[in-house]
C-alpha positions as CSV (number, residue, x, y, z in Angstrom):
1,M,79.1,120.6,116.1
2,P,81.1,117.9,114.2
3,T,81.6,118.4,110.5
4,D,80.9,115.7,107.9
5,T,84.7,115.2,107.6
6,D,84.9,114.7,111.4
7,R,82.1,112.2,111.3
8,A,83.7,110.3,108.4
9,C,87.0,110.1,110.2
10,F,85.2,109.0,113.4
11,E,83.4,106.2,111.4
12,A,86.8,105.0,110.1
13,G,88.1,104.8,113.6
14,I,85.1,102.9,114.8
15,K,85.6,100.4,112.0
16,F,89.3,99.9,112.8
17,G,88.6,99.5,116.5
18,S,86.0,96.9,115.8
19,L,88.2,95.0,113.3
20,Y,91.2,94.9,115.6
21,H,89.5,94.1,118.9
22,Q,86.9,91.7,117.6
23,F,89.5,89.5,116.0
24,A,92.7,89.9,118.2
25,G,93.4,86.6,119.9
26,T,91.7,84.5,117.2
27,P,93.6,81.3,116.6
28,V,95.3,81.5,113.2
29,S,97.7,79.3,111.1
30,S,99.1,79.6,107.7
31,D,96.3,77.4,106.4
32,S,93.5,79.5,107.9
33,A,94.9,82.9,107.3
34,D,93.2,83.6,104.0
35,S,89.7,82.6,105.2
36,L,90.2,84.6,108.4
37,G,91.1,87.7,106.3
38,R,88.0,87.3,104.2
39,A,85.8,86.9,107.2
40,M,87.3,90.0,108.7
41,E,86.7,92.0,105.5
42,E,83.1,90.8,105.2
43,A,82.3,91.4,108.9
44,I,83.5,95.0,108.8
45,E,82.0,95.8,105.4
46,N,78.6,95.1,107.0
47,Q,78.9,98.2,109.1
48,P,77.3,101.5,107.9
49,H,79.4,103.8,105.7
50,C,82.1,101.1,105.1
51,V,82.7,100.8,101.4
52,D,85.7,98.5,101.2
53,V,88.1,96.6,103.5
54,D,91.2,94.8,102.4
55,V,92.9,92.6,105.0
56,D,96.2,91.0,104.2
57,V,97.0,88.4,106.9
58,R,100.7,88.1,106.7
59,T,101.4,84.4,106.3
60,D,105.1,85.0,106.1
61,R,105.0,86.4,109.7
62,I,102.7,83.6,110.9
63,A,105.1,81.0,109.4
64,A,108.0,82.6,111.2
65,E,106.1,82.7,114.5
66,L,105.0,79.0,114.1
67,Q,108.6,77.9,114.0
68,S,108.8,78.5,117.7
69,Q,105.3,77.1,118.5
70,S,104.3,73.5,119.1
71,A,100.6,73.9,118.8
72,G,100.5,74.5,115.0
73,Y,98.8,77.9,115.4
74,T,99.3,81.2,117.0
75,E,97.0,84.1,118.1
76,L,96.2,86.9,115.7
77,T,97.8,90.2,116.6
78,G,98.4,93.4,114.7
79,R,101.8,92.2,113.6
80,F,100.1,89.7,111.3
81,L,97.9,92.2,109.6
82,D,98.1,94.9,106.9
83,V,94.7,96.5,106.5
84,E,93.3,99.2,104.1
85,M,89.8,100.6,104.5
86,L,87.5,103.0,102.6
87,V,84.7,104.8,104.4
88,E,82.2,107.2,102.9
89,Y,80.0,109.5,104.9
90,A,77.9,112.4,103.5
91,G,80.1,112.9,100.5
92,V,83.4,112.6,102.3
93,T,85.7,109.7,101.4
94,V,88.2,108.5,104.0
95,R,91.1,106.1,103.2
96,T,92.8,104.5,106.1
97,R,95.6,102.0,106.6
98,M,96.9,99.8,109.5
99,E,100.5,98.6,109.4
100,M,103.2,97.9,111.8
101,E,105.2,100.9,113.0
102,G,108.0,99.3,115.0
103,D,106.3,96.9,117.3
104,Y,102.9,98.7,117.3
105,P,100.0,98.3,114.8
106,M,99.4,101.9,113.8
107,M,96.1,102.9,112.3
108,R,96.1,106.1,110.4
109,L,94.3,108.3,107.9
110,V,95.9,108.1,104.5
111,D,93.5,110.5,102.6
112,V,90.4,112.5,103.2
113,E,88.4,113.8,100.1
114,K,85.3,115.9,99.9
């Protein structure tokens, strides 16, 4: 039987999967990055047990990408995101983070507290 800690970590994973796969491929530019980040935060915070989400859409990386684009926008991928999330379930608090590790957006547990 899963423990409350197992369930809290599972909930965090579900939130990250939803955040990443719901928004990957969204057209984004330097001008729309902030509003897209807020929309992502608000969408995921609607989910049960999600207390806080902080999405930093890396406009520096978008600007660098746009130098080689003619369309004025690019598609959102993990390399443009730094994300922190706080999930609480049955008295267990889980802190998570997503950031690039090499060329892969790594989602990981930062801290689990009972």
